[in-house]
FIGULUM-127703 format. One record per residue (C-alpha): residue number from 1; x, y, z; residue in three letters. Coordinates in Angstrom, 2 decimals. Example, Ala and Ser with C-alpha at 12.3 -4.5 7.8 and 13.67 -1.06 7.14 Angstrom:
<filums>
(filum 1, (12.30, -4.50, 7.80), 'ALA')
(filum 2, (13.67, -1.06, 7.14), 'SER')
</filums>
This chain:
<filums>
(filum 1, (14.63, 25.47, 11.57), 'MET')
(filum 2, (15.78, 28.34, 14.15), 'PRO')
(filum 3, (16.62, 25.80, 17.12), 'TRP')
(filum 4, (18.97, 24.19, 15.27), 'ILE')
(filum 5, (20.64, 27.16, 14.46), 'TRP')
(filum 6, (20.99, 27.93, 18.30), 'ARG')
(filum 7, (22.03, 24.58, 18.92), 'ARG')
(filum 8, (24.86, 24.38, 16.84), 'CYS')
(filum 9, (26.05, 28.19, 17.91), 'LEU')
(filum 10, (25.68, 26.61, 21.71), 'ARG')
(filum 11, (28.01, 23.50, 20.87), 'SER')
(filum 12, (31.11, 25.78, 20.64), 'GLY')
(filum 13, (32.21, 23.71, 17.46), 'SER')
(filum 14, (34.05, 25.88, 15.23), 'VAL')
(filum 15, (32.12, 23.03, 12.19), 'LEU')
(filum 16, (28.98, 23.35, 13.52), 'ALA')
(filum 17, (29.50, 27.34, 14.22), 'MET')
(filum 18, (29.89, 27.34, 10.17), 'ALA')
(filum 19, (26.94, 25.25, 9.84), 'PHE')
(filum 20, (25.00, 27.58, 11.63), 'ALA')
(filum 21, (26.28, 30.20, 9.54), 'VAL')
(filum 22, (24.89, 28.11, 6.30), 'LEU')
(filum 23, (21.67, 27.55, 7.92), 'LEU')
(filum 24, (21.07, 30.81, 8.71), 'LEU')
(filum 25, (21.73, 31.79, 5.01), 'PHE')
(filum 26, (19.11, 28.91, 4.13), 'GLN')
(filum 27, (16.44, 30.51, 6.13), 'ILE')
(filum 28, (16.78, 33.89, 4.44), 'ILE')
(filum 29, (16.78, 32.15, 1.39), 'GLY')
(filum 30, (20.38, 31.83, 0.09), 'LEU')
(filum 31, (21.75, 28.95, -1.29), 'GLY')
(filum 32, (21.18, 25.21, -0.47), 'HIS')
(filum 33, (22.65, 23.16, 2.85), 'VAL')
(filum 34, (22.27, 19.72, 3.83), 'THR')
(filum 35, (21.30, 19.43, 7.50), 'ILE')
(filum 36, (22.87, 17.18, 10.01), 'PHE')
(filum 37, (21.13, 14.24, 11.48), 'ALA')
(filum 38, (22.38, 13.95, 15.11), 'ALA')
(filum 39, (22.07, 10.67, 17.03), 'SER')
(filum 40, (19.64, 9.81, 19.10), 'VAL')
(filum 41, (21.21, 7.43, 21.73), 'ASP')
(filum 42, (24.81, 8.06, 22.80), 'GLN')
(filum 43, (27.72, 5.07, 21.72), 'PRO')
(filum 44, (27.58, 2.39, 24.61), 'ARG')
(filum 45, (30.40, -0.82, 25.27), 'ALA')
(filum 46, (31.39, -2.28, 22.15), 'GLY')
(filum 47, (30.86, 0.73, 19.76), 'CYS')
(filum 48, (33.86, 2.33, 18.55), 'PRO')
(filum 49, (34.65, 5.79, 20.64), 'THR')
(filum 50, (36.76, 8.68, 20.18), 'GLN')
(filum 51, (37.24, 12.11, 21.37), 'THR')
(filum 52, (34.90, 13.48, 19.69), 'THR')
(filum 53, (31.80, 11.98, 17.03), 'PRO')
(filum 54, (32.66, 13.48, 13.73), 'LEU')
(filum 55, (30.23, 14.81, 11.37), 'PRO')
(filum 56, (30.56, 12.36, 8.08), 'LEU')
(filum 57, (28.75, 13.34, 4.80), 'PRO')
(filum 58, (26.70, 9.84, 3.85), 'VAL')
(filum 59, (24.17, 8.87, 1.39), 'MET')
(filum 60, (22.00, 6.73, 1.82), 'LEU')
(filum 61, (19.78, 4.60, -1.04), 'THR')
(filum 62, (17.14, 2.31, -0.95), 'VAL')
(filum 63, (14.84, 0.55, -3.14), 'THR')
(filum 64, (11.34, -0.05, -2.04), 'LEU')
(filum 65, (8.74, -1.93, -3.06), 'GLN')
(filum 66, (6.50, 0.76, -5.50), 'ARG')
(filum 67, (4.95, -1.48, -8.11), 'PRO')
(filum 68, (2.78, 1.02, -9.40), 'ASN')
(filum 69, (4.72, 4.52, -8.57), 'SER')
(filum 70, (8.56, 4.75, -9.97), 'PRO')
(filum 71, (11.08, 6.97, -8.73), 'PRO')
(filum 72, (11.03, 9.46, -8.50), 'PRO')
(filum 73, (7.39, 9.96, -6.72), 'SER')
(filum 74, (5.83, 10.64, -3.45), 'ALA')
(filum 75, (5.41, 6.95, -2.25), 'PRO')
(filum 76, (9.40, 6.92, -2.26), 'TRP')
(filum 77, (9.56, 9.91, 0.48), 'ALA')
(filum 78, (8.63, 7.73, 3.53), 'VAL')
(filum 79, (10.42, 7.87, 6.86), 'PRO')
(filum 80, (12.92, 5.34, 7.78), 'VAL')
(filum 81, (15.36, 4.15, 10.75), 'HIS')
(filum 82, (18.95, 4.19, 10.26), 'LEU')
(filum 83, (20.93, 2.42, 13.36), 'ALA')
(filum 84, (24.77, 1.68, 13.81), 'LEU')
(filum 85, (25.58, -2.03, 15.86), 'TYR')
(filum 86, (28.42, -3.42, 16.55), 'PRO')
(filum 87, (29.46, -5.95, 14.13), 'PRO')
(filum 88, (27.85, -9.15, 15.31), 'GLY')
(filum 89, (25.59, -7.92, 18.01), 'ASP')
(filum 90, (21.79, -6.94, 17.30), 'PRO')
(filum 91, (21.26, -5.55, 20.81), 'ASN')
(filum 92, (23.62, -2.83, 21.29), 'THR')
(filum 93, (22.81, 0.50, 19.21), 'ILE')
(filum 94, (25.72, 2.31, 18.98), 'CYS')
(filum 95, (24.09, 5.58, 16.49), 'HIS')
(filum 96, (20.31, 5.51, 15.72), 'GLN')
(filum 97, (18.68, 8.24, 13.53), 'TRP')
(filum 98, (14.81, 8.83, 12.15), 'ASP')
(filum 99, (15.63, 10.23, 8.45), 'LEU')
(filum 100, (13.22, 11.10, 5.61), 'THR')
(filum 101, (13.99, 9.58, 1.91), 'LEU')
(filum 102, (13.74, 11.76, -1.04), 'ASP')
(filum 103, (11.25, 11.17, -4.00), 'GLN')
(filum 104, (14.03, 8.91, -5.32), 'ASN')
(filum 105, (14.42, 6.79, -1.86), 'GLY')
(filum 106, (17.71, 8.72, -1.30), 'GLN')
(filum 107, (18.93, 10.30, 2.24), 'TRP')
(filum 108, (22.02, 12.64, 1.76), 'SER')
(filum 109, (23.56, 14.87, 5.16), 'GLY')
(filum 110, (25.80, 14.63, 7.61), 'TYR')
(filum 111, (25.75, 12.07, 10.46), 'LEU')
(filum 112, (27.48, 12.83, 13.79), 'ASP')
(filum 113, (28.97, 9.30, 14.89), 'LEU')
(filum 114, (32.00, 7.79, 15.80), 'PHE')
(filum 115, (34.48, 6.19, 12.66), 'THR')
(filum 116, (34.30, 2.45, 13.07), 'GLY')
(filum 117, (32.99, -0.74, 11.59), 'THR')
(filum 118, (28.93, -1.26, 12.23), 'TYR')
(filum 119, (26.36, -3.47, 11.02), 'ASP')
(filum 120, (24.01, -1.13, 9.33), 'VAL')
(filum 121, (20.01, -1.53, 9.84), 'ARG')
(filum 122, (17.44, 0.28, 8.30), 'LEU')
(filum 123, (13.42, -0.42, 8.50), 'LYS')
(filum 124, (10.54, 1.59, 7.38), 'ASN')
(filum 125, (7.22, 1.09, 9.70), 'MET')
(filum 126, (5.51, -1.31, 7.45), 'HIS')
(filum 127, (8.67, -3.12, 5.90), 'THR')
(filum 128, (10.76, -5.86, 7.14), 'LEU')
(filum 129, (14.34, -4.65, 8.34), 'ARG')
(filum 130, (17.20, -4.83, 6.29), 'ASN')
(filum 131, (21.16, -5.28, 8.12), 'VAL')
(filum 132, (24.36, -4.78, 5.88), 'LYS')
(filum 133, (27.42, -6.24, 8.50), 'ARG')
(filum 134, (30.90, -4.64, 8.87), 'SER')
(filum 135, (30.25, -1.38, 7.19), 'VAL')
(filum 136, (33.39, 0.28, 7.36), 'ALA')
(filum 137, (32.41, 4.50, 8.04), 'ILE')
(filum 138, (35.63, 6.23, 8.20), 'LEU')
(filum 139, (34.82, 9.22, 5.66), 'GLY')
(filum 140, (32.38, 9.97, 3.11), 'PRO')
(filum 141, (30.28, 7.05, 2.64), 'LEU')
(filum 142, (27.31, 5.99, 0.10), 'THR')
(filum 143, (25.42, 2.89, 2.11), 'ILE')
(filum 144, (22.69, 0.84, -0.21), 'ASP')
(filum 145, (20.44, -0.89, 1.96), 'MET')
(filum 146, (18.57, -2.92, -0.67), 'GLY')
(filum 147, (15.14, -3.58, -1.22), 'THR')
(filum 148, (12.86, -3.30, 2.07), 'LEU')
(filum 149, (10.61, -5.68, 1.94), 'LEU')
(filum 150, (6.62, -4.66, 2.67), 'GLU')
(filum 151, (3.98, -6.26, 4.51), 'GLY')
(filum 152, (5.10, -5.85, 8.46), 'ASP')
(filum 153, (2.22, -3.68, 9.45), 'ALA')
(filum 154, (2.69, -4.33, 13.36), 'ASP')
(filum 155, (6.38, -3.60, 13.40), 'ASP')
(filum 156, (7.45, -6.98, 14.55), 'ASP')
(filum 157, (9.63, -7.44, 11.86), 'ASN')
(filum 158, (8.14, -10.28, 10.43), 'ARG')
(filum 159, (4.85, -10.76, 8.06), 'VAL')
(filum 160, (2.07, -13.22, 9.80), 'ARG')
(filum 161, (-1.34, -13.32, 10.17), 'SER')
(filum 162, (-1.63, -10.25, 12.48), 'SER')
(filum 163, (-0.01, -8.02, 9.74), 'ASP')
(filum 164, (-3.21, -9.61, 7.68), 'PHE')
(filum 165, (-5.55, -8.93, 10.20), 'ALA')
(filum 166, (-4.49, -4.79, 10.07), 'LEU')
(filum 167, (-4.81, -4.78, 5.96), 'LEU')
(filum 168, (-8.25, -6.64, 6.67), 'ARG')
(filum 169, (-9.33, -4.19, 9.21), 'ALA')
(filum 170, (-8.88, -0.90, 6.95), 'ALA')
(filum 171, (-9.58, -2.38, 3.71), 'TYR')
(filum 172, (-11.68, 0.00, 1.54), 'PHE')
(filum 173, (-10.22, 2.66, 3.18), 'THR')
(filum 174, (-8.24, 6.05, 2.18), 'GLN')
(filum 175, (-5.72, 8.57, 3.70), 'GLU')
(filum 176, (-8.58, 11.05, 5.49), 'GLY')
(filum 177, (-11.54, 8.72, 5.91), 'GLY')
(filum 178, (-12.50, 7.25, 8.90), 'PRO')
(filum 179, (-10.81, 3.79, 9.83), 'GLY')
(filum 180, (-7.57, 4.41, 7.74), 'PHE')
(filum 181, (-4.52, 2.91, 8.72), 'ASP')
(filum 182, (-1.10, 3.99, 7.27), 'PRO')
(filum 183, (0.51, 1.00, 8.35), 'ARG')
(filum 184, (-1.09, -1.37, 6.08), 'ALA')
(filum 185, (-0.88, 1.24, 3.08), 'ASP')
(filum 186, (2.38, -0.73, 2.01), 'PHE')
(filum 187, (2.73, 0.63, -1.30), 'ASP')
(filum 188, (2.23, 4.15, -0.05), 'GLU')
(filum 189, (-0.88, 5.31, -2.51), 'ASP')
(filum 190, (-2.97, 6.75, 0.56), 'ASN')
(filum 191, (-5.43, 4.06, 0.11), 'ARG')
(filum 192, (-5.69, 0.21, 1.07), 'ILE')
(filum 193, (-6.44, -1.92, -1.62), 'ARG')
(filum 194, (-5.47, -5.16, -3.92), 'SER')
(filum 195, (-1.75, -3.82, -4.21), 'SER')
(filum 196, (-1.44, -3.95, -0.68), 'ASP')
(filum 197, (-2.79, -7.52, -0.32), 'PHE')
(filum 198, (-0.28, -8.73, -3.09), 'ALA')
(filum 199, (2.89, -6.93, -1.26), 'LEU')
(filum 200, (1.89, -8.65, 2.05), 'LEU')
(filum 201, (1.01, -12.25, -0.07), 'ARG')
(filum 202, (4.48, -12.09, -1.66), 'GLY')
(filum 203, (6.32, -11.28, 1.60), 'ASN')
(filum 204, (4.29, -13.61, 3.80), 'TYR')
(filum 205, (6.42, -15.88, 6.38), 'PHE')
(filum 206, (9.57, -13.65, 5.84), 'ALA')
(filum 207, (11.21, -12.30, 9.17), 'THR')
(filum 208, (13.88, -10.00, 9.47), 'GLY')
(filum 209, (16.59, -8.75, 9.73), 'ASP')
(filum 210, (17.08, -9.21, 5.76), 'ILE')
(filum 211, (20.86, -9.74, 5.01), 'GLU')
(filum 212, (21.75, -7.27, 2.11), 'VAL')
(filum 213, (25.26, -8.08, 0.21), 'ALA')
(filum 214, (28.43, -6.54, 1.43), 'SER')
(filum 215, (29.04, -5.47, -1.93), 'ALA')
(filum 216, (30.85, -1.65, -2.43), 'VAL')
(filum 217, (29.23, -0.95, -6.08), 'ALA')
(filum 218, (25.27, 0.44, -5.46), 'ALA')
(filum 219, (22.53, -0.92, -6.48), 'GLY')
(filum 220, (22.97, -4.47, -5.67), 'VAL')
(filum 221, (19.36, -5.06, -4.82), 'ALA')
(filum 222, (17.06, -4.05, -7.58), 'THR')
(filum 223, (13.52, -2.30, -7.66), 'ALA')
(filum 224, (10.93, -4.64, -7.80), 'THR')
(filum 225, (9.10, -3.33, -10.83), 'ALA')
(filum 226, (6.82, -6.48, -11.33), 'GLY')
(filum 227, (6.25, -8.48, -14.85), 'SER')
(filum 228, (5.31, -6.67, -17.69), 'GLN')
(filum 229, (1.81, -6.99, -17.82), 'PRO')
(filum 230, (0.20, -9.32, -20.67), 'ARG')
(filum 231, (-2.53, -7.56, -20.86), 'GLY')
(filum 232, (-5.62, -6.26, -18.18), 'LEU')
(filum 233, (-7.92, -7.82, -16.39), 'VAL')
(filum 234, (-11.50, -6.66, -17.04), 'ASN')
(filum 235, (-14.25, -6.85, -14.24), 'LEU')
(filum 236, (-18.03, -7.71, -15.13), 'ALA')
(filum 237, (-21.51, -8.58, -13.58), 'LEU')
(filum 238, (-22.93, -11.12, -15.52), 'ALA')
(filum 239, (-25.38, -11.67, -17.08), 'PRO')
(filum 240, (-25.50, -7.97, -18.14), 'ASP')
(filum 241, (-29.25, -7.52, -18.08), 'SER')
(filum 242, (-32.33, -9.42, -17.09), 'ALA')
(filum 243, (-35.98, -8.71, -17.01), 'GLU')
(filum 244, (-37.89, -9.98, -13.49), 'ILE')
(filum 245, (-41.01, -8.88, -11.64), 'ALA')
(filum 246, (-41.30, -7.15, -8.10), 'PRO')
(filum 247, (-40.69, -10.07, -5.37), 'GLY')
(filum 248, (-38.52, -12.05, -7.61), 'GLU')
(filum 249, (-35.22, -13.33, -6.29), 'ILE')
(filum 250, (-32.19, -13.16, -9.25), 'PHE')
(filum 251, (-28.56, -13.73, -9.35), 'THR')
(filum 252, (-25.80, -12.04, -10.72), 'LEU')
(filum 253, (-21.99, -13.22, -10.93), 'THR')
(filum 254, (-18.89, -10.96, -10.45), 'LEU')
(filum 255, (-16.61, -11.98, -12.86), 'MET')
(filum 256, (-12.87, -11.53, -14.03), 'ALA')
(filum 257, (-12.18, -12.07, -17.58), 'TYR')
(filum 258, (-8.21, -12.21, -17.33), 'ALA')
(filum 259, (-7.11, -14.04, -20.75), 'GLY')
(filum 260, (-3.58, -14.42, -20.48), 'ASP')
(filum 261, (-2.75, -11.84, -17.61), 'GLN')
(filum 262, (-2.08, -13.61, -14.06), 'PRO')
(filum 263, (-3.86, -12.16, -10.93), 'PHE')
(filum 264, (-3.59, -12.80, -7.07), 'VAL')
(filum 265, (-6.16, -10.43, -5.70), 'ALA')
(filum 266, (-9.23, -7.99, -6.15), 'MET')
(filum 267, (-11.80, -5.84, -5.14), 'ASP')
(filum 268, (-15.20, -4.05, -6.27), 'ALA')
(filum 269, (-17.29, -1.59, -5.37), 'ASP')
(filum 270, (-20.44, -2.06, -6.26), 'ILE')
(filum 271, (-23.73, 0.38, -6.00), 'ARG')
(filum 272, (-27.36, -0.61, -6.57), 'PHE')
(filum 273, (-30.68, 1.50, -6.29), 'PRO')
(filum 274, (-31.46, 0.41, -2.47), 'ALA')
(filum 275, (-35.23, 0.94, -2.86), 'GLN')
(filum 276, (-35.61, -1.22, -5.74), 'TYR')
(filum 277, (-33.19, -3.93, -4.64), 'LEU')
(filum 278, (-31.91, -5.79, -1.92), 'GLU')
(filum 279, (-29.23, -8.35, -1.40), 'VAL')
(filum 280, (-30.46, -11.60, -0.26), 'VAL')
(filum 281, (-28.94, -14.51, 1.12), 'GLY')
(filum 282, (-29.48, -18.13, -0.54), 'PRO')
(filum 283, (-32.89, -18.52, 2.16), 'ASP')
(filum 284, (-34.37, -15.42, 0.75), 'GLY')
(filum 285, (-33.73, -12.89, 3.70), 'GLN')
(filum 286, (-31.60, -9.78, 3.83), 'PRO')
(filum 287, (-28.00, -10.26, 3.51), 'ALA')
(filum 288, (-24.87, -8.41, 5.07), 'THR')
(filum 289, (-22.49, -10.62, 2.73), 'THR')
(filum 290, (-22.53, -11.99, -1.25), 'VAL')
(filum 291, (-21.56, -15.48, -1.41), 'GLU')
(filum 292, (-17.86, -16.08, -2.15), 'PRO')
(filum 293, (-16.75, -18.55, -5.30), 'LEU')
(filum 294, (-13.75, -20.22, -5.37), 'PRO')
(filum 295, (-10.60, -20.46, -6.56), 'PRO')
(filum 296, (-10.01, -16.98, -4.53), 'LEU')
(filum 297, (-10.66, -16.59, -1.01), 'ILE')
(filum 298, (-12.68, -13.66, 0.44), 'GLY')
(filum 299, (-11.24, -11.74, 2.72), 'PHE')
(filum 300, (-13.44, -8.22, 3.09), 'PHE')
(filum 301, (-17.54, -9.03, 2.31), 'ASN')
(filum 302, (-19.80, -6.45, 3.03), 'GLN')
(filum 303, (-23.25, -5.22, 2.07), 'VAL')
(filum 304, (-25.05, -2.71, 3.03), 'ASN')
(filum 305, (-28.75, -2.67, 1.90), 'ASN')
(filum 306, (-29.69, 0.77, 3.30), 'THR')
(filum 307, (-27.13, 2.54, 1.24), 'THR')
(filum 308, (-27.00, 0.02, -1.80), 'GLY')
(filum 309, (-23.09, -0.68, -1.63), 'ARG')
(filum 310, (-21.56, -4.10, -1.94), 'ILE')
(filum 311, (-17.68, -3.61, -0.85), 'LEU')
(filum 312, (-15.85, -7.42, -1.80), 'TYR')
(filum 313, (-12.10, -8.32, -1.59), 'GLY')
(filum 314, (-10.47, -11.29, -2.56), 'ALA')
(filum 315, (-6.70, -13.27, -3.41), 'GLY')
(filum 316, (-4.78, -16.03, -3.06), 'LEU')
(filum 317, (-1.73, -16.34, -0.89), 'PHE')
(filum 318, (-0.19, -19.06, -3.13), 'LEU')
(filum 319, (-0.57, -19.35, -6.91), 'GLY')
(filum 320, (-2.51, -17.39, -9.27), 'ASP')
(filum 321, (-5.55, -17.39, -11.56), 'VAL')
(filum 322, (-5.80, -16.24, -15.06), 'ARG')
(filum 323, (-9.20, -17.27, -17.86), 'GLY')
(filum 324, (-12.57, -16.19, -16.68), 'ASP')
(filum 325, (-12.85, -16.62, -13.26), 'VAL')
(filum 326, (-15.87, -16.47, -11.07), 'PRO')
(filum 327, (-15.22, -14.02, -7.72), 'ILE')
(filum 328, (-18.73, -14.00, -5.93), 'ALA')
(filum 329, (-22.20, -14.68, -6.44), 'GLN')
(filum 330, (-24.76, -11.81, -5.82), 'LEU')
(filum 331, (-28.11, -12.70, -4.89), 'ARG')
(filum 332, (-31.21, -9.80, -5.33), 'PHE')
(filum 333, (-34.32, -9.59, -4.57), 'ARG')
(filum 334, (-36.87, -7.09, -6.51), 'ALA')
(filum 335, (-38.67, -4.67, -4.45), 'LEU')
(filum 336, (-40.66, -2.34, -6.83), 'HIS')
(filum 337, (-41.40, -2.24, -10.85), 'ALA')
(filum 338, (-39.02, 0.35, -12.38), 'ILE')
(filum 339, (-38.30, 0.47, -16.23), 'PRO')
(filum 340, (-34.30, 0.29, -15.26), 'THR')
(filum 341, (-32.53, -0.05, -12.32), 'ALA')
(filum 342, (-28.68, 0.22, -12.52), 'LEU')
(filum 343, (-25.90, -1.85, -10.67), 'ILE')
(filum 344, (-23.06, 0.02, -11.15), 'SER')
(filum 345, (-19.08, -1.45, -10.67), 'LEU')
(filum 346, (-17.97, 2.12, -9.65), 'VAL')
(filum 347, (-14.53, 0.71, -8.90), 'ASP')
(filum 348, (-12.44, -2.05, -8.27), 'GLY')
(filum 349, (-8.79, -2.98, -8.56), 'THR')
(filum 350, (-6.90, -6.17, -9.88), 'VAL')
(filum 351, (-3.10, -6.90, -8.89), 'SER')
(filum 352, (-0.55, -9.51, -9.88), 'ASP')
(filum 353, (1.44, -11.10, -7.82), 'GLU')
(filum 354, (4.43, -7.58, -7.74), 'THR')
(filum 355, (1.47, -6.05, -6.33), 'GLY')
(filum 356, (1.25, -3.97, -10.29), 'LYS')
(filum 357, (-2.47, -3.25, -11.37), 'PHE')
(filum 358, (-3.52, -4.92, -13.87), 'VAL')
(filum 359, (-7.14, -3.42, -13.94), 'THR')
(filum 360, (-8.93, -3.16, -17.07), 'GLY')
(filum 361, (-12.89, -2.11, -17.55), 'SER')
(filum 362, (-15.34, -2.29, -15.15), 'LEU')
(filum 363, (-18.98, -3.35, -16.19), 'SER')
(filum 364, (-22.45, -3.27, -14.07), 'GLY')
(filum 365, (-25.49, -4.46, -15.24), 'ALA')
(filum 366, (-29.35, -3.26, -15.87), 'GLN')
(filum 367, (-32.12, -5.16, -14.72), 'VAL')
(filum 368, (-35.95, -4.26, -15.76), 'SER')
(filum 369, (-38.44, -4.46, -12.68), 'ILE')
(filum 370, (-42.01, -5.12, -14.65), 'LEU')
(filum 371, (-45.12, -5.63, -12.86), 'PRO')
(filum 372, (-47.78, -8.36, -14.23), 'ALA')
(filum 373, (-49.00, -7.50, -17.65), 'GLY')
(filum 374, (-45.55, -4.77, -18.20), 'GLY')
(filum 375, (-46.47, -1.01, -17.63), 'PHE')
(filum 376, (-49.27, 0.63, -18.76), 'LYS')
(filum 377, (-48.55, 3.73, -20.98), 'PHE')
(filum 378, (-51.61, 6.25, -21.39), 'ARG')
(filum 379, (-51.15, 8.44, -24.73), 'TYR')
(filum 380, (-53.10, 11.32, -24.49), 'LEU')
(filum 381, (-54.25, 13.30, -27.63), 'PRO')
(filum 382, (-52.37, 15.53, -29.39), 'LEU')
(filum 383, (-54.18, 19.16, -29.52), 'VAL')
(filum 384, (-53.39, 21.65, -32.14), 'LEU')
(filum 385, (-54.01, 25.14, -32.05), 'ASP')
</filums>
């Protein structure tokens, strides 16, 4: 904060020096100050010019795809890059700023710029870029930049296979953990799950710049809130119980019971006791994946027989599913006898086409691994004093 104050005082501008005084009050705890944002580049050929750039009060409003986090909330407070271009010229940047939205998807403050007419462009690190054309910036102004479309993980202004590859590589990770990639956290909930896949899927093949209607009134583009869920989708292992002998192989099916609720993506985190069970393939050998079942396409499939964990994610790029949907087949071999071995579905998400979570209950299964002849119990006589 002090470096901004010193810069204002050095500028010699009366307005800037006045701002420095206000900023000093802010530093010592008096009042509220809206901070100026300085342009990164000087104006170039084709850009409006005057003798001195003017600090103009500007309010920026943006709608973000946050199907599970309505504003005001932290996932809306994200950095964006704002740039002004000559009308019709997509290559010459007249002014540009890096700003951070508040929890309502807004930014307000003073921007140092040359007044005139510009094409306004706005982008977040994992959205497509929006453009609003021929905006006259002559005085105090509110600019609505519409809805920023998610899915551009590699920041090339289009949603394609490279973005899906980054999503897949970081799937099941969360902020602070190994492998987490914030570029693939499209809904900004600090974890990468089915909602992020659904947002990428919804914007697949889209390319920026996305035109924003040049309407005077704000709110031309409304929030993508998603359809109201018709119900919840329950994830379960079927059958929910089994009795087997050591050495035998048995199969469970991961099911989604959706009823009339359509969904496009799901994931499941399944745990099992590795000392009593192991996942095997059709050949009976220890496996590193489970068997995907149509209609969903498995995009994350990982088995760790050492730790007893299965991570599975699946989705559709076109259409949706509902009803009783088989997801994957899990094939286990019983290793040792135990009265009850729990196969737990400890976490899972299900998302509709907008990325809204429609996850219901999570149900695992229990297995009794019985030795030949069953368990032998010895009853000792009760001795009374």
